[in-house]
C-alpha positions as CSV (number, residue, x, y, z in Angstrom):
1,M,-0.7,-34.9,61.0
2,D,1.3,-32.2,60.4
3,S,1.7,-29.9,63.1
4,P,0.0,-26.2,62.8
5,K,3.1,-24.5,62.1
6,K,4.3,-26.6,59.4
7,L,0.8,-26.5,58.0
8,Y,0.4,-23.0,58.5
9,A,4.3,-21.8,57.1
10,E,4.0,-23.2,54.1
11,H,1.0,-20.9,53.9
12,E,3.0,-17.6,54.3
13,I,1.4,-16.7,57.2
14,E,3.5,-16.3,59.8
15,D,5.1,-13.2,60.8
16,E,8.7,-12.6,60.9
17,S,9.1,-13.3,64.3
18,G,7.6,-16.9,63.4
19,A,4.7,-16.2,65.5
20,F,0.6,-16.5,64.1
21,P,-0.5,-13.0,63.2
22,W,-4.0,-14.4,65.2
23,T,-1.6,-15.0,68.6
24,S,0.5,-11.7,68.3
25,Q,-3.0,-10.2,68.1
26,E,-5.3,-11.4,70.5
27,G,-5.4,-8.4,72.5
28,C,-3.4,-5.9,70.8
29,D,-4.2,-2.0,71.8
30,D,-2.4,-0.1,69.0
31,C,-1.3,-3.2,67.0
32,E,2.4,-1.4,66.1
33,E,4.4,-4.4,66.4
34,D,2.4,-5.7,63.8
35,G,2.2,-2.4,60.7
36,G,0.3,0.0,62.5
37,P,-3.0,1.1,63.9
38,P,-6.2,-1.4,63.6
39,A,-8.1,-0.6,60.7
40,V,-11.6,-1.5,60.0
41,F,-13.0,-3.6,56.7
42,L,-15.5,-2.6,55.2
43,C,-17.6,-3.3,52.5
44,V,-15.9,-1.9,48.9
45,H,-20.5,-0.6,48.0
46,C,-22.2,0.0,50.5
47,K,-19.5,0.7,54.0
48,L,-20.7,-1.6,56.3
49,P,-18.2,-3.0,58.6
50,I,-17.5,-6.2,57.8
51,G,-14.8,-7.0,60.4
52,D,-11.6,-5.4,61.3
53,S,-7.8,-6.2,61.5
54,L,-8.0,-8.1,65.3
55,A,-9.5,-10.8,64.0
56,R,-7.2,-10.8,60.6
57,L,-5.4,-14.5,59.8
58,G,-3.7,-13.8,57.2
59,S,-4.0,-13.0,53.6
60,E,-3.4,-15.0,49.8
61,D,-1.9,-12.5,47.1
62,E,-2.4,-15.5,44.7
63,T,-6.4,-15.6,45.2
64,G,-7.0,-11.8,46.6
65,T,-8.1,-12.9,49.5
66,I,-7.5,-11.4,53.3
67,W,-8.8,-14.2,55.7
68,L,-10.5,-13.0,59.0
69,K,-11.5,-15.6,61.9
70,T,-14.7,-13.0,63.0
71,T,-16.5,-11.3,60.9
72,T,-19.8,-8.6,62.0
73,N,-23.3,-9.6,62.0
74,N,-23.4,-7.1,58.1
75,V,-21.8,-10.4,56.6
76,V,-24.1,-13.1,55.5
77,V,-23.4,-16.6,55.5
78,S,-25.2,-18.7,52.5
79,N,-27.2,-21.5,53.6
80,E,-26.1,-23.4,50.5
81,K,-23.3,-25.3,50.3
82,L,-21.4,-25.1,46.6
83,V,-18.3,-27.1,45.4
84,S,-15.9,-25.6,44.2
85,T,-14.5,-26.6,40.7
86,K,-11.3,-24.4,40.6
87,L,-8.0,-26.4,40.0
88,N,-6.3,-25.6,43.3
89,E,-9.3,-26.1,45.5
90,C,-11.4,-29.1,43.5
91,D,-13.6,-31.0,46.1
92,C,-13.9,-28.0,48.7
93,I,-17.2,-27.4,49.8
94,Y,-17.7,-23.5,50.9
95,S,-20.8,-20.8,50.8
96,L,-20.5,-18.0,49.7
97,L,-20.6,-14.6,51.8
98,S,-22.8,-11.5,50.8
99,C,-23.3,-8.5,53.0
100,G,-26.4,-7.8,54.8
101,G,-26.8,-4.0,53.4
102,C,-26.1,-4.2,50.0
103,C,-26.3,-7.8,48.9
104,C,-23.0,-8.2,46.9
105,E,-20.4,-10.5,47.4
106,L,-18.1,-10.7,49.8
107,G,-16.4,-13.9,49.5
108,K,-16.3,-17.1,51.0
109,I,-16.3,-19.4,54.2
110,Y,-15.1,-22.9,53.3
111,T,-16.8,-26.0,55.4
112,C,-15.0,-28.6,53.9
113,T,-11.6,-28.7,52.2
114,P,-9.0,-31.1,52.0
115,K,-5.4,-32.1,54.0
116,N,-3.8,-29.2,52.2
117,L,-6.3,-26.6,52.1
118,D,-7.4,-27.5,56.0
119,Y,-5.8,-23.1,56.5
120,K,-8.9,-22.0,55.2
121,R,-11.3,-24.4,56.6
122,D,-13.7,-22.5,59.0
123,V,-12.0,-18.9,58.4
124,F,-14.2,-15.7,56.5
125,C,-11.7,-15.4,53.2
126,L,-13.1,-12.2,51.7
127,N,-12.0,-10.9,48.2
128,V,-9.9,-7.1,48.7
129,M,-12.0,-6.2,45.4
130,S,-15.3,-6.5,48.0
131,V,-13.8,-4.8,50.9
132,A,-12.6,-1.5,51.3
133,S,-10.5,-0.5,54.8
134,Y,-9.9,2.4,57.2
135,V,-7.3,2.5,59.6
136,L,-8.1,4.0,62.3
137,G,-5.8,7.2,64.2
138,S,-6.1,8.0,59.8
139,T,-8.2,11.3,60.1
140,P,-5.8,14.7,61.1
141,H,-7.7,15.6,64.3
142,K,-9.0,19.1,64.7
143,L,-6.7,19.8,67.7
144,L,-7.2,22.4,70.8
145,P,-6.8,26.0,71.1
146,D,-3.4,27.2,71.6
147,E,-2.4,28.5,75.1
148,D,-1.6,31.6,72.5
149,D,-5.7,32.0,72.1
150,E,-7.5,34.9,74.4
151,P,-9.3,33.0,77.6
152,I,-13.2,34.3,78.0
153,T,-12.8,37.2,79.9
154,V,-15.9,39.6,81.8
155,E,-15.7,41.9,78.9
156,S,-15.2,39.6,76.2
157,R,-18.3,38.1,77.5
158,M,-20.8,41.1,78.0
159,F,-20.3,41.1,73.9
160,V,-21.1,37.5,73.8
161,E,-24.7,38.7,76.1
162,T,-25.2,42.0,74.0
163,D,-24.8,39.8,70.7
164,I,-27.5,37.6,72.0
165,Q,-29.5,40.5,72.6
166,K,-29.6,41.6,70.0
167,I,-30.9,38.2,67.6
168,K,-33.0,37.4,70.5
169,S,-35.0,41.2,69.3
170,V,-34.7,40.1,66.2
171,L,-35.9,37.2,66.5
172,M,-38.8,38.5,67.9
173,T,-39.7,40.9,65.5
174,L,-39.7,38.6,63.1
175,E,-41.8,36.0,65.1
176,E,-44.4,38.6,65.9
177,R,-44.1,38.9,61.8
178,L,-45.1,35.8,60.8
179,C,-48.3,35.7,63.4
180,A,-49.1,38.9,61.8
181,L,-49.4,37.2,58.5
182,E,-50.6,33.5,59.1
183,S,-53.6,35.4,60.3
């Protein structure tokens, strides 16, 4: 039997260091060494989260799929077993994966494969056209006020309190008029 390293190396899911992507990401905080911060994978239609990059095993450009070892509960695995008729996936048995929110098809999970496709067995193979991603930390963050901003002082607090008193009196007047209209 082929060693796992040889089997997976044939399908180009090792990184440059020779380690498998999922072993280097286990317990990874920011995943800088793996190409950036973690990402969340979302259903392209309803934007429900379906997985994250910490569970990513690899990808395959020819088939347009990404492989995850785990997904969220938003991914529904069909009970129906299908047999693949594709030339390079002959005799593979799989179940379809769909989104629990909008029921769109997300990909496949293979339950039975020939020896040359063992790396796909029991792996969530998601179609990249059905998946959107959000990279954590990619949204611009609002910075805290500069130290140059004026701190709250007794004088500025007094201005705020007088503005609050004016607003209260306007609201009281409006409430009296509303009560008069309702009666």
